[in-house]
N, C-alpha and C positions, 0 to 999 in steps of 0.2 A: 229504241224506235222499233214503231209498231210493226209485228211481222205477223200476217195472218197467212194460213196453210192452207190451200186450196187443193182439190184434188180430180182427175179424170183419168179414165180407164180406156183404154184403145185394144181389143182382140186379147180378150178376159181369158179364152181359153187355150189351152198349151198342151199340145197332145205327146210330147216329147220333152226327155229330158233336156235341159239346157244349163249350162255354168256361165252366167253373163261376167264378164271381167270389165273394170274401168275401162272404157273406151274412148271416153272425152271428158277432160277438165277444162274451162276455159273462163278466163278472169278478164279477158278483154284488156290484158296489161298494153298489148300492141297491135290494136286490130288489123292494121296493115300487114302484119307478119303473123296472122292468125291463122290463114290457112280458109277463114271465111270468105264466102263470095256475097258482094252486095249488087243487087240488080234493082233498078229503078223503074217502075213501069207505070207511074204514076202520067196522071191525063190531065191538063199538059203536062209535060214534063218540067219539073223544076230544076233548082239548082243544087239540091243535095241529094244525097241518098243515107246509106249508116256510116256514121263516123265515129271518131274518138271522142268520148264522153267530155264535156265542158264542165268543169268543176264550179265555175261561176255561176251556173245554174242550178245544180246538186252535185254534192260529190257521190262517188262510188258507194257502191254496199259494202266493199271490205277492199283493203290494200290503198293503191296510190289513189288520190282523188278523181283522176281522170280515167282511172282503169274500168271502164265500162264501155259498151255500143251504145249510141245516140242515134235519132232520129228525130227530125221536128218537120213543121208545117211548110218549109222550103223546098220540100220534095216536089211538091207542085206550085202552080201561079197562087200566090197568096190571096190573089184578087178571086178565086174560085177554081175549084178544080178538087178532082179524085185522087189523096193519095193512096197508092199502092208500092210501097218499098220494101225490099225483101233483103233478107241477110240468111245465106245458105250454109248450114254447114259440111263440114267435110264429111266423107262417106263413114257410115257408121257401121259396126256388127249390132245390131238391135238385139237378139239373143235373151229376150225377158229381160230387159233393162229397165231401170226407172230413171226418167229426165226430172231434173229439176232446177229451177232458175229464180232469180228474184226480177222483178219488174217495179217500174212506178211512171207515173206522168208528173210533169213538173206544177202542173195548175190544175183544177177541176174543169177541165174543158170536154172535148169530145173524142180524145184521142182512143184510139184502140188497138188492141194487138190480136194477130191470130198468132197460134203454132200451128204450121203444117207439116205434115210429112209424106214422103217417098221412099215407096218400097222399091225402087227399081236402080238400087245399086249408086254409080259415081253419076247417074243422069243430074243435069242442072236443068232440065226442062221445068219450067213450072206449071205447065199442062200435067206432071207427074203426080202432083202434091194433093194431098186430101187434106182439110181440117181436122187436127188434134183437139186443139183449146182454144177457145175464143174468151177473150177477156174483153167485155163491154163491147158485147157483138153489137148492139144495137147503137152504138155512137151515142149514149147517153150523157148528158152533161154530167160530168164526176164521176163516170162509171168506172174509171181506172182509179185505182190507189194513187195518192199522192205521197206516200213512202215506200220504201222497199218493203216489196211483200212477195214471200215465196208461193210458187206453183210448184204442182208436181203432177205427173201423167205416166202411165205404165205404156211402155214400147211393143211393139209386135214380138211375139214368142220366138221367131227366127227372122233370117235374111238379114239383107243390109240396105242401107240408103243413105239419106239426108233428112233430118229437120232443118225447118226455116222459119224465121220470126219474120212477119208481114205487118208492117206497122201501115194502118188503114185508117182513113177519114173522107168523108165527103159523099158526095159534091155538097156544099155550101154547109159544113161543117165547122165549128171552130176547134181549132186543131193546135197543137203547140209544139210539145217537145217531151220525148218518152227514153227510158234507159233501160237497160237489159244488162244483168251482170251476174255471175256466178253459175255459170253454167255448167251442170254436171250429170253425166249417164253413166250410171253404175248399177250396182246391184245383184245378186243371187239369188234365182228362185229355181229349186229343185224338185223337179215333178217325177212319177214313176216312169221308168223305162216302157216303152211298148209291151216286152214281154212280162212284165209285172202284173198288170189287170190279167192277162191270160192264164198265168199261175193262180192267181186268185181265183180266175173262173174255174177251172181245173180241181181247185180245193173244195170249193163250193159243191161240184156234182159229184166229187167222191164222198163227200159228208152227207149229201142228199141220197146217195145209194145206202150207205153205210145206216141212216135213220129208218130208209125204208126196209133196209134185210132186219133191222132189231124189232121194227114192228110187226113183221110177219112172223118170225119169231115168238113175239110174245101172244100173238093172234092164235099159231098152234099151241100153245102151251095152254091158253087160257079159255081153248075151245071146248064142246061137248066131252072129251076125254080127259081135259084139265079140270073140270070143273067138281066140286065136292059134293 
């Protein structure tokens, strides 16, 4: 299967040493028992939200055929409406970690997926989330891949919160069905402790002073008294 790798960056400056650990791996073998929270705020509200994948539409990226999270056009009124249905992760220790996941659509329609992030700990208020990564932000026809495709983004350098997948389309867009699978938050990026740059500065100052003293000695030696 075709797998394209996409990357986005959030908060690229890290000022303290952080040792990230694997804090979330989710294959959605059982969405209902996964600890993820589905919230549908589509307008008008439809009959579905995020649900267990349907292998009759397409099979999972890995594992059992239905082991992925899915959402579809019935999140709102199929006669016309705006889709906004969210799938919130458990609380995560971000700690300079990397998010990766696979996503795809069933057909080349106008489906779109936003990856959102909240730095407010265990909060489940959607107002606390901001955009991390957009897949087909303009709801262009065929703008979302129809094969399982890997996406990746760097999380914040410290703190905890949640990520969320927001399925979105409309109004008056032709939406169908999307899936998310194999979510992983892991990685380890170590940067200098705050003391390390300070020690480096002290070393540079000492070197500058030593260089200045050597120049003074050389100037005294090569002055009028030292000339041949």
